[in-house]
C-alpha positions in Angstrom: -176.8 123.4 148.2 -180.0 125.1 148.9 -180.1 128.2 151.1 -182.6 128.7 153.9 -184.7 131.8 154.0 -182.8 132.9 157.1 -179.5 132.7 155.3 -180.9 134.6 152.3 -181.8 137.5 154.6 -178.1 137.8 155.6 -175.6 140.2 154.0 -173.2 138.5 151.5 -170.2 138.4 154.0 -172.4 137.1 156.8 -173.6 134.2 154.5 -170.0 133.1 154.1 -169.3 133.5 157.8 -172.4 131.5 158.7 -171.3 128.7 156.3 -167.8 128.5 157.9 -169.4 128.4 161.4 -171.6 125.6 160.4 -168.8 123.7 159.0 -166.6 124.3 162.1 -169.3 122.7 164.1 -169.0 119.6 162.2 -165.3 119.1 162.7 -165.9 117.1 165.9 -162.2 116.6 166.7 -161.0 116.3 163.1 -157.7 118.2 162.5 -159.2 120.1 159.4 -161.8 120.1 156.8 -161.4 120.9 153.0 -163.5 123.9 151.9 -164.9 124.8 148.4 -162.9 127.2 146.3 -163.9 130.9 146.5 -165.7 130.6 143.2 -167.6 127.4 144.0 -168.7 128.8 147.4 -169.8 132.1 145.8 -172.0 130.3 143.4 -173.6 128.1 146.2 -174.2 131.2 148.5 -175.1 133.6 145.7 -172.4 136.0 146.6 -169.4 137.3 144.7 -166.1 135.5 144.6 -164.4 138.6 146.0 -166.6 138.5 149.1 -165.7 134.8 149.7 -162.0 135.6 149.3 -162.2 138.5 151.7 -163.9 136.3 154.3 -161.4 133.5 153.7 -158.6 136.0 154.2 -160.0 137.3 157.5 -160.4 133.8 158.8 -156.8 132.9 157.7 -155.5 135.9 159.7 -157.1 134.4 162.7 -155.5 131.0 162.1 -158.9 129.3 161.3 -158.0 128.7 157.6 -155.0 127.1 156.0 -154.2 127.2 152.3 -151.9 124.7 150.7 -150.7 125.5 147.2 -152.2 123.0 144.8 -154.2 121.2 147.6 -156.8 123.6 148.5 -158.2 125.6 151.5 -158.9 123.9 154.8 -161.0 125.0 157.9 -159.1 124.5 161.1 -160.5 124.0 164.7 -160.8 126.9 167.1 -157.9 125.5 169.1 -155.7 126.2 166.1 -156.5 129.9 166.0 -153.9 132.6 166.8 -153.6 133.9 170.2 -155.6 137.0 171.3 -154.5 140.2 169.5 -153.5 138.4 166.3 -150.1 137.3 167.6 -148.7 134.0 166.3 -148.0 131.1 168.6 -144.6 129.7 167.5 -143.8 126.2 168.8 -140.2 125.3 169.3 -138.9 121.7 169.7 -136.0 122.5 172.0 -135.1 119.7 174.3 -134.3 120.2 178.0 -130.8 119.1 178.5 -128.5 118.8 181.6 -127.6 122.2 182.9 -124.0 123.1 182.0 -123.6 120.5 179.2 -122.2 121.6 175.9 -125.5 121.0 174.1 -127.5 122.9 176.8 -125.2 126.0 176.3 -125.9 125.8 172.6 -129.6 125.5 172.9 -129.8 128.3 175.5 -128.2 130.7 173.3 -130.5 129.8 170.4 -133.5 129.9 172.6 -132.7 133.4 173.9 -132.1 134.6 170.4 -135.4 133.2 169.1 -137.3 134.8 172.1 -135.8 138.2 171.2 -136.6 137.8 167.5 -140.2 136.8 168.2 -140.6 139.6 170.7 -139.6 142.2 167.9 -142.4 141.1 165.7 -145.6 143.4 165.4 -147.5 142.2 167.3 -144.9 140.1 169.4 -145.1 136.3 168.8 -145.5 133.8 171.6 -142.8 131.1 171.7 -143.8 127.8 173.3 -141.3 125.2 174.0 -142.9 121.8 173.1 -140.3 119.3 174.1 -139.5 118.7 177.7 -136.7 116.1 177.5 -134.2 114.7 175.3 -135.8 111.2 174.7 -136.4 110.7 171.0 -139.8 109.0 171.4 -141.2 111.4 173.9 -140.0 114.4 172.1 -141.8 113.1 168.9 -144.9 112.5 170.8 -144.9 115.9 172.4 -144.2 117.9 169.3 -146.9 116.1 167.4 -149.4 116.3 170.1 -149.1 120.0 170.3 -149.5 120.4 166.5 -153.0 121.9 166.5 -152.3 124.4 169.3 -149.7 126.5 167.5 -149.4 128.4 164.3 -146.0 127.2 163.1 -143.0 125.3 164.3 -139.2 125.9 164.7 -137.8 122.3 164.5 -134.5 121.5 166.1 -132.6 118.4 164.7 -134.4 115.2 165.6 -133.9 111.6 164.4 -137.6 111.5 163.1 -137.7 114.9 161.6 -139.4 113.6 158.5 -142.2 112.1 160.5 -142.8 115.5 162.3 -142.6 117.4 158.9 -145.3 115.1 157.4 -147.5 115.4 160.4 -147.4 119.2 160.4 -147.9 119.4 156.6 -151.0 117.2 157.0 -152.3 119.8 159.4 -151.3 122.8 157.4 -148.8 124.0 160.0 -145.7 125.6 158.4 -142.3 124.4 159.8 -138.8 125.9 159.7 -135.9 123.7 160.5 -132.6 124.4 162.3 -130.2 122.8 159.8 -131.5 120.9 156.8 -133.7 118.0 157.6 -131.7 116.0 155.0 -128.6 116.5 152.9 -130.8 116.9 149.9 -133.1 119.6 151.4 -133.4 122.9 149.6 -136.2 124.8 151.4 -137.5 125.9 154.8 -134.3 125.7 156.9 -131.6 127.9 158.3 -128.1 126.6 158.9 -124.5 127.5 159.4 -122.6 126.8 156.1 -120.9 123.7 157.5 -119.9 122.4 154.0 -118.0 125.5 152.9 -116.2 126.0 156.3 -115.1 122.4 156.3 -114.1 122.7 152.7 -111.9 125.6 153.6 -110.3 123.7 156.4 -109.6 120.8 154.0 -107.9 123.1 151.7 -105.7 124.5 154.6 -104.6 121.1 155.7 -103.9 120.0 152.0 -101.8 123.1 151.6 -99.8 122.5 154.7 -99.2 118.8 153.8 -101.3 117.1 156.6 -101.6 113.4 155.7 -103.6 111.7 158.5 -106.8 113.5 159.2 -109.2 112.4 161.9 -112.8 113.5 162.0 -114.3 113.2 165.6 -118.0 113.4 165.9 -120.4 113.0 168.8 -122.9 110.1 168.3 -123.9 108.6 165.0 -122.8 110.3 161.9 -125.9 109.1 160.0 -128.2 110.9 162.5 -126.6 114.4 162.0 -127.0 116.2 158.8 -124.6 119.0 159.9 -122.0 116.3 160.7 -122.4 114.8 157.2 -122.1 118.2 155.7 -118.9 118.8 157.6 -117.4 115.5 156.4 -118.5 116.2 152.7 -116.9 119.6 152.9 -113.7 118.4 154.4 -113.3 115.6 151.8 -113.9 118.1 148.9 -111.2 120.5 150.5 -108.7 117.7 150.8 -109.5 117.0 147.1 -106.6 115.3 145.2 -104.6 114.8 148.3 -107.0 111.9 149.3 -105.6 108.7 148.0 -102.2 110.3 147.2 -100.6 110.1 150.6 -103.5 111.5 152.5 -106.1 109.5 154.5 -109.2 110.5 156.4 -111.1 108.4 159.0 -114.0 108.9 161.4 -114.2 108.3 165.1 -117.6 108.5 167.1 -117.7 109.6 170.6 -120.2 108.8 173.3 -121.1 112.5 173.9 -119.8 116.1 173.3 -117.8 116.6 176.5 -114.1 117.2 177.1 -113.9 113.7 178.7 -115.6 112.1 175.6 -113.1 113.7 173.3 -110.2 112.6 175.6 -111.4 109.0 175.7 -111.8 108.8 171.9 -108.3 110.2 171.4 -106.8 107.7 173.8 -108.5 104.9 171.8 -107.0 106.3 168.6 -103.4 106.6 170.0 -103.6 103.2 171.4 -104.5 101.4 168.1 -102.6 103.3 165.3 -100.1 106.1 164.5 -101.2 109.5 165.6 -103.1 111.8 163.2 -101.5 115.0 162.2 -104.9 116.8 161.9 -108.0 116.5 164.0 -111.3 118.0 163.2 -113.8 117.8 166.1 -117.5 118.6 165.5 -117.7 120.2 169.0 -115.2 122.6 170.8 -115.3 120.6 174.1 -114.3 117.4 172.2 -111.3 119.4 170.9 -110.3 120.4 174.4 -110.3 116.7 175.4 -108.2 115.9 172.4 -105.7 118.6 173.2 -105.2 117.2 176.7 -104.4 113.8 175.5 -102.1 115.0 172.9 -100.2 116.9 175.5 -100.0 113.9 177.8 -98.3 111.9 174.9 -95.9 114.8 174.1 -97.3 115.6 170.7 -96.9 119.3 169.9 -99.8 121.4 168.7 -100.0 122.8 166.0 -96.5 121.7 164.8 -97.2 118.0 164.8 -101.0 117.9 165.2 -103.4 120.6 163.9 -106.7 120.7 166.0 -109.9 122.4 165.1 -113.3 122.7 166.9 -116.7 123.2 165.3 -119.0 125.1 167.7 -117.3 128.4 168.5 -118.0 128.5 172.3 -116.5 131.1 174.6 -113.4 129.3 175.9 -112.0 132.2 177.9 -112.3 130.1 181.1 -110.4 127.1 179.6 -106.7 126.2 179.2 -107.1 126.8 175.4 -109.1 130.0 174.8 -107.5 130.5 171.4 -108.5 127.1 170.1 -109.0 127.3 166.2 -112.7 126.7 165.8 -115.8 127.6 163.7 -117.7 130.6 165.1 -121.5 129.8 165.0 -123.6 132.9 164.0 -126.2 132.0 166.6 -127.9 135.5 166.8 -128.3 135.5 163.1 -129.6 132.0 162.9 -132.2 132.8 165.6 -133.4 135.9 163.8 -133.4 134.2 160.5 -135.5 131.2 161.8 -138.2 133.5 163.1 -138.3 135.7 159.9 -138.5 132.7 157.7 -141.4 131.3 159.8 -143.2 134.6 159.7 -143.0 134.6 155.8 -144.5 131.2 155.8 -147.2 132.2 158.1 -148.0 135.2 156.2 -148.1 133.3 152.9 -149.9 130.0 153.7 -148.8 127.1 151.5 -145.4 128.8 150.6 -141.9 127.5 150.9 -138.7 129.5 151.4 -135.3 128.7 149.9 -133.0 127.2 152.6 -130.5 129.8 154.1 -126.9 129.0 154.8 -125.1 131.5 156.8 -121.3 132.0 156.7 -119.4 130.1 159.3 -116.0 131.9 159.9 -113.0 130.7 162.0 -111.7 132.2 165.2 -108.8 131.5 167.5 -105.9 130.3 165.6 -103.4 129.0 168.2 -104.0 125.2 167.4 -103.3 125.6 163.6 -100.2 126.7 161.7 -99.9 130.3 160.4 -100.1 129.1 156.9 -103.2 127.1 157.6 -104.7 130.2 159.2 -104.0 132.2 156.1 -106.4 129.8 154.3 -109.0 129.6 157.1 -109.3 133.5 157.4 -109.8 134.2 153.8 -113.2 134.7 152.1 -115.0 131.7 150.6 -114.8 133.4 147.2 -111.0 133.3 147.4 -110.6 129.8 148.7 -110.6 128.1 145.3 
């Protein structure tokens, strides 16, 4: 590349800035453009590699450059730049759900926690909800459409997570997922430790001699990585008891409500002998199960042990001491923001996935000897 006389008159840093400005004008709607390495551009512009690296770093802080390890440095359009003042713009794929629903309560708590964590950054980050409904196709379109208008994304579980992740990787936008995007994922997610909590539950039921275990899950098991991790942990915890007098089966429900749990339990009792242990992926499912067990005169926890999986405040329900997993929602929210901040500050980096402890609370719907196992530390539950 030959330099014009005008460019030669500029100071070294200005030459690099002028080059980037000229390349930005050529984007013409493209999501990004690969740039020469600092050494290559230094030779072309007759400046030092350090000067190029310094300008590249300043443009990266403004969100105009993205670096992917092993892939290069890319110039981004102005629309992808950070908001005024250097604050990051964090997208969040949180769906809008019916007010008062179980999933709506869960999302509201996480949303509030993420807003608080983002506000504590210096400077405070902006949080922009990207999805406006719970339709899978529309959510996918909304999240991808907003890709070039944010700096990074906190991605809630979605059936097409892999497509979203691929789209954002192409644009150089870091993503941190709530829960692993697949059972084999190892990086860039924050999750409750569903596997270890469920393993401990399986150990408790094995120790107390439970032999017919029902796992109740809302929707399709294949669509929910957290549900798959729960089932895997439960199976490992039951261990040698499976196939030696102990059986486990899965029942799917239409939704996560109390009535969904009740309907599923009625189907089970109408078609086979009752289970003596029921693990519900959601607390409201467990409340419905308890209602039906009471209707049939089955004693809890003597005849049937019942455990919920979300840890809601049930003080206004008939079963405020339901044994259930207690989700560390404030810790999850904070960790999601901090992990995304690390990825934003280190373009192209990945962060090891983080599993947070998932303790049990309540205790009235499980036997005392089962609670002894549930309440112990993971390190002692071998």
